[in-house]
C-alpha positions in Angstrom: 109.3 85.9 106.8 111.2 89.1 106.4 110.4 92.8 105.9 112.5 95.0 103.6 114.0 97.9 105.5 115.9 99.6 102.6 115.4 100.1 99.0 112.4 100.8 96.8 110.6 97.9 98.3 110.9 99.2 101.8 108.1 97.8 104.0 107.4 94.8 101.7 106.8 91.5 103.4 108.5 88.6 101.7 109.3 84.9 102.1 112.9 83.7 101.9 113.2 81.3 99.0 116.9 80.8 99.0 120.4 82.1 99.6 123.2 82.9 97.2 126.8 81.9 97.5 127.9 85.4 98.4 125.5 85.5 101.4 122.6 87.4 100.0 119.0 86.2 100.5 116.6 85.5 97.7 113.1 86.8 98.6 109.7 86.6 96.9 106.3 88.1 97.7 104.3 86.1 95.1 103.1 89.3 93.4 105.8 91.7 92.3 108.7 89.4 93.0 107.8 85.9 91.9 109.5 82.6 92.9 110.8 82.4 89.3 112.7 85.7 89.7 113.3 86.5 93.4 114.8 89.7 94.7 118.4 89.5 96.0 118.6 91.3 99.3 121.6 91.9 101.6 121.1 90.8 105.2 121.5 94.3 106.5 118.6 95.5 104.3 116.0 93.1 105.7 114.5 92.4 109.2 113.4 88.9 110.2 109.9 89.3 111.5 108.4 85.9 111.9 109.0 82.2 111.6 107.0 81.2 108.6 105.8 77.7 107.8 108.4 75.8 105.8 107.3 75.2 102.3 108.6 72.3 100.4 110.4 73.2 97.2 107.7 71.5 95.1 104.9 73.3 97.0 106.7 76.7 96.9 104.4 78.6 94.5 103.6 82.2 94.2 100.1 81.5 95.5 101.4 79.6 98.6 103.8 82.5 99.4 100.9 85.1 99.0 98.8 83.0 101.4 101.6 82.8 104.0 102.1 86.6 103.8 98.3 87.2 104.0 98.0 85.0 107.1 100.8 86.9 108.8 99.2 90.3 108.0 95.9 89.0 109.4 97.6 87.9 112.6 99.0 91.4 112.9 95.5 92.9 112.5 94.1 90.6 115.1 96.8 91.6 117.6 96.0 95.2 117.2 92.3 94.7 118.1 
């Protein structure tokens, strides 16, 4: 799990779906950025926030990514209480 710290998507939580040959990460949130067209982000523009459950490539769907992000946000809310 990562959080975008720069760009128009600043503050967006996302799941890392891959890495390019030039060292950029491919991230998706399952809503705006889908698995089929992930966002390319430089490492300096993201912050690693949590170890997310590893999704198999066959099971990596937009829905499963949304669920992982939702569970992470709920865990943050529970910590605040």
